C-alpha positions, -999 to +999 in steps of 0.1 A: -575+094+175-577+056+177-576+039+211-545+018+205-521+048+197-536+069+225-531+041+251-497+028+237-477+044+266-498+029+293-499-005+277-461-004+273-457+002+311-481-026+319-462-050+296-429-040+310-441-047+345-454-081+334-421-088+318-403-081+351-427-105+368-423-133+342-386-127+341-381-139+377-379-106+396-391-110+432-425-096+442-410-066+461-391-056+430-422-059+408-443-038+433-415-012+433-415-012+395-453-009+394-452+020+418-426+038+397-447+033+366-478+047+384-458+077+396-447+084+360-483+083+348-493+106+377-466+131+366-480+130+331-516+133+341-514+157+370-488+185+365-493+197+401-478+165+414-445+168+396-425+186+424-429+157+448-431+128+423-395+131+412-380+127+448-402+097+454-392+082+421-355+088+429-360+070+463-377+040+447-349+037+422-322+038+448-339+016+474-331-018+457-294-007+453-292+001+490-308-032+500-293-057+475-266-038+456-282-046+422-318-041+410-320-070+386-343-049+366-335-016+347-354+011+366-332+039+353-354+045+323-384+052+345-364+078+365-351+093+333-386+095+317-398+112+350-370+137+347-383+147+313-417+154+328-408+170+361-376+190+356-379+226+342-369+230+305-336+247+312-322+218+332-343+189+317-318+174+292-287+178+314-305+161+342-317+134+318-281+128+306-269+125+342-295+100+351-288+079+319-250+080+325-254+068+361-280+041+352-256+027+326-233+016+353-258+004+379-262-032+368-236-058+376-235-070+339-230-035+326-199-027+346-176-052+329-165-033+298-170+000+280-191-018+254-215-031+280-216+003+297-224+020+264-251-006+258-266+001+292-266+039+285-281+035+251-308+011+263-318+033+292-319+065+270-339+048+243-365+033+265-369+065+285-374+086+254-398+060+239-419+061+271-418+099+272-428+101+235-457+076+238-471+095+268-465+130+254-476+124+218-514+121+224-513+155+241-494+170+212-519+156+186-548+168+207-533+203+209-528+203+171-564+192+166-578+216+191-560+247+178-574+245+142-599+274+150-572+294+167-550+287+137-575+302+114-579+333+136-541+338+139-537+333+102-563+360+095-548+383+121-513+380+106-526+385+070-546+415+080-516+430+098-496+427+065-526+442+047-526+472+071-489+477+064-495+475+026-524+500+028-503+524+048-476+521+022-501+525-007-521+554+008-499+566+036-509+602+045-524+608+011-560+606+022-553+632+049-535+653+022-566+651+000-588+663+028-564+692+035-565+703-002-603+701-001-604+723+029-581+748+012-604+748-018-634+754+004-617+782+022-604+800-009-634+794-032-647+830-028-615+849-019-590+831-042-607+810-068-574+803-087-559+788-055-591+768-050-589+754-086-553+745-080-562+727-048-590+708-065-567+698-094-542+686-067-569+665-052-577+649-086-540+642-092-534+626-058-566+607-059-559+592-093-524+582-081-540+564-051-566+547-073-538+533-095-518+521-065-548+505-049-557+486-081-521+475-085-521+463-049-554+444-055-538+427-085-508+417-063-532+402-037-552+384-064-520+367-078-504+362-044-499+325-036-469+323-013-465+289+005-480+289+040-461+280+071-475+266+103-463+289+132-474+265+160-442+251+176-461+219+184-466+213+147-429+210+143-422+192+176-447+163+173-433+146+141-396+154+151-400+139+186-418+108+172-392+102+145-363+107+169-378+082+193-385+057+165-350+059+151-335+056+185-357+025+192-347+008+160-310+016+165-310+004+201-329-028+191-304-035+163-273-028+184-287-050+212-293-080+189-260-075+172-241-076+206-261-106+218-256-128+187-219-137+186-222-164+159-239-145+132-231-109+142-226-094+107-257-111+093-278-099+123-265-064+120-272-063+083-307-077+087-315-052+115-304-022+095-322-035+064-355-041+082-353-008+101-346+011+068-375-006+051-398+003+080-388+040+079-391+040+041-426+025+044-436+054+065-421+079+042-435+064+010-467+046+020-477+040-017-449+015-019-458-002+014-469-035-002-437-042-022-416-032+008-437-055+030-430-084+006-392-076+007-394-075+046-412-109+046-385-124+024-357-110+045-373-123+077-388-156+068-364-171+043-333-173+067-355-182+097-353-220+094-314-219+093-307-190+117-336-197+141-332-179+175-305-157+161-329-143+135-364-145+149-362-111+165-369-094+132-403-110+132-412-081+154-404-056+127-423-076+102-454-076+125-451-039+129-450-034+091-481-056+088-501-035+113-490-003+095-498-015+059-529-036+066-560-030+086-587-050+103-588-085+117-565-101+091-537-077+101-541-085+138-542-122+131-510-121+111-493-099+137-503-124+165-490-153+144-457-136+139-455-129+176-462-165+184-436-176+159-411-154+178-418-176+209-414-208+189-380-199+176-365-191+210-337-212+225-347-249+221-343-256+258-364-227+269-392-234+295-428-223+290-423-193+314-393-182+294-413-185+261-441-164+277-416-138+286-404-137+250-440-132+238-444-103+262-412-087+251-423-091+215-456-075+222-438-046+239-415-040+210-443-043+185-465-019+205-437+006+208-427+006+171-464+006+159-473+034+183-444+056+173-450+049+136-487+057+139-480+089+158-456+100+132-482+093+105-509+111+125-488+142+132-477+144+095-512+141+083-525+166+108-497+190+099-506+187+062-542+194+069-532+224+090-510+238+062-539+232+038-562+251+062-537+280+063-534+279+025-572+280+020-577+307+047-550+329+030-564+322-004-600+332+006-588+362+025-566+375-003-594+371-028-617+391-004-590+418-001-584+419-038-622+423-045-628+448-018-598+469-028-609+468-065-646+472-060-650+493-028-619+514-022-611+517-059-646+529-067-646+554-038-613+569-050-626+569-086-657+588-076-635+613-055-614+619-086-644+626-108-658+650-082-625+668-080-627+674-118-662+686-114-652+710-086-624+724-107-650+733-134-676+746-110-654+770-090-654+795-119-691+793-129-710+781-098-691+786-066-721+777-044-725+743-060-687+738-059-688+743-022-715+717-018-694+693-039-664+699-017-684+690+013-695+658-004-659+651-014-648+655+022-674+629+032-662+605+005-625+609+015-635+601+051-654+571+037-623+559+018-603+560+051-630+540+068-632+514+041-594+509+042-597+503+079-627+480+075-607+457+052-583+451+081-607+454+111-637+436+096-660+465+104-698+462+096-708+467+060-726+498+048-764+498+046-777+486+012-804+513+013-777+540+018-756+525-010-786+525-034-792+562-027-755+570-029-754+553-063-783+574-076-767+606-063-734+599-079-750+591-113-773+621-112-743+644-104-726+630-135-756+640-157-775+607-158-812+603-155-818+577-128-849+557-119-845+538-086-870+512-072-863+492-040-882+475-012-887+493+020-870+464+038-839+445+025-822+414+039-792+424+060-773+392+052-771+402+015-755+436+021-719+421+019-722+407-016-745+433-031-729+466-020-696+459-040-717+446-070-737+478-070-705+499-066-687+482-094-717+485-117-718+523-111-681+525-118-685+507-151-713+530-161-693+561-153-660+548-169-670+525-197-703+538-211-719+568-227-751+563-206-777+590-202-803+569-185-799+543-157-826+521-141-819+504-108-843+478-094-837+460-060-866+440-048-875+406-032-893+381-054-900+343-050-875+338-021-847+357-040-834+393-038-831+406-074-807+435-082-812+446-118-792+476-133-799+487-169-783+516-188-781+528-223-750+539-242-734+505-236-698+501-247-684+466-243-650+477-231-649+458-198-658+426-217-674+395-203-641+385-186-631+419-171-618+419-135-648+439-123-674+416-137-654+385-126-654+399-090-691+406-091-699+372-104-677+355-078-693+374-049-728+364-060-720+328-068-702+324-035-735+329-016-754+306-039-768+332-063-768+337-100-753+365-120-759+374-157-750+403-180-762+411-215-760+438-241-789+444-265-796+473-288-771+495-270-784+487-236-764+469-209-783+448-183-768+434-151-790+409-132-780+394-098-803+370-079-794+359-043-814+334-022-829+349+010-829+327+041-862+318+057-854+337+089-835+365+073-832+397+093-843+428+073-832+464+076-858+491+070-851+520+047-835+551+063-834+585+049-804+591+025-790+618+047-794+598+080 
C-alpha cells in the first residue's frame, strides 16, 4: 500500500495539532491535545494499553473544563475515537453516542441554540469516525491482503465439504451394498449357485446405477459456475466503513459551510452537495473521472471571483478530485496550487497567521477526503481480486473433480460392472475362476470407496507402475492380447496426470472398440515421458471432442505436455508426452501384487 494512504491518520492528527497551535490555543492546551493524540495512536498500535489509555484520555479531556470552564479546542472527537478503540464491542457504540452527545454541549458557542448543538454533535461524530477509519483501514487492508492464501484454503475446504455431501448422496451406502452382495456370491458359489448368480447380477445393476449417477454428477460439476462470495467479514467491513466515513465527512463539511455563510446559504449548500455528489460518482465510475473533474472545476472556479471567501472552501474538494484522477508531480502541483488559492480567498483582512491556519485546515480536509477515497478504492479493488481468486479456485477445483469423477471413479465402477457380468457367466461353468474374480471385485469396490474419499481428502495418487499392471490385467481378463513396455523407474510427479489418462484410455478400449490387441508403452525419452497406447478394432464413437478425450488432453496440457490421437487402418493411437523436471523424483517398479 502507498505511504500516503497508510500514514493518513497520523498526518491528520499532526495537522490538527498544528491547527490548534496556529489558531491561538495556549501552549498547555496544545500539549494536552498532543498527548491525547499520542494516547489514541498508542491504543491503536498497542492493544494491551487500551484498559488504562481510556481513563487517562477522559481525564485529559475534562482537565481544561475544570480549569477554565471551556477548552477552546474540540477534544471530544479524540475521546470518542479512543472509545471506538478501547471499549468492548457490546458497549462501543452506546459509549460513543454518549461521548458525542456530551461533547456537543461542551463549547460555549455550541450551547446557544439547538442548531449549534446539533452542529457540535455532528462535527464531533464525523471527525471521530474519520480518525478511527483512517487509523483502522490500513489494518483491514493488510488483513485482506494477508489472508489470500487462507482464503484459497478455506474455499477449497468448503468446496470439498460440498463434494463429500454430493458423493454421499450419489453413492450413499451403495458401495457397501455391492461389497455385501459380492460376499454373498462368494459364500454361495458352491452351495447355491443360483443365489450367487442373483447376487452378481445385483452387483452389476447397482454398480451401473452408481456409474450413471457419478457421470451425471461430474457433468454438473463441469457446468457449475455459481457466483462466488467472500466469506471474510473484513471484506465487507472495509469498504462500508470507508464509505460511511467519507459520506459523513462530506455531509459535515457541507452543513458546516452552509451554516457559516449566511449571505449565500442556498448557493453554498447547492455547491457542496453538487461537489460531494460528483466526488462520490467519480469513485463509483472512474472511467468518467475526467469529464466529472472538468465539471467540478467549472463549478468551483467560475463563481470564485464573485463569491470569494464564501465559495473557496470547495477548492478542497476539487484538489481531492485532482489527486484521485491524476498521478505524479503534476497532480501534486495542482493540488498545492488549489490549497494556496484557498488561503488567498480568505477574508480580506485576515493576517498571515490566519491564512496559514486556513492552509493547514485545507491540507487536513484534503488529506482526509483523499485518504478515505483511496482506501475505498483499495478495499474495492482488493475485494474484486479476492472474489476473482475464489472464482478461479472454484473453477479449477470443479474441473478437477469433474475429471476425476469421470476418469477415475467412473472407470473403476465401469470395470466393476464388467466384472460382475463376467462373474455371472463364470459361476455356472468355472466356479473357481468366478471366486477369484469376486475377490478382485471386492478389491475394486474398496478402491472405488478410497477414490471417492481421495477426491475430498487429497490423498496420494496411485503408483503409475501399479496402474499400468492393473490396466494390463483388466484388458487381459476381457480377452485382449496385451503387450506392455515400461521403464523400471518412472517420475513420481507425472503420476497425477497420467493415471487418469491411462484409465480413460482403457475404458474407451473396453467400451468403444472391438479390440483384440493392445500395446502400451510408457518410457522416458529426450527429457519427456511418453505414454503411447495402440489398439486395433478402432471405432470412432467417442470422437475427437468426446468428454473423455477432452479430459485427457486438458490434464496433459495443464502440465506443459502434448496430447495427440489418430486412427489409421482400423488402429487407434493415443500419444501423451510430458516434460520431466531436471530433479524429478522417480519411483521404482514394484511387483503388481505388492
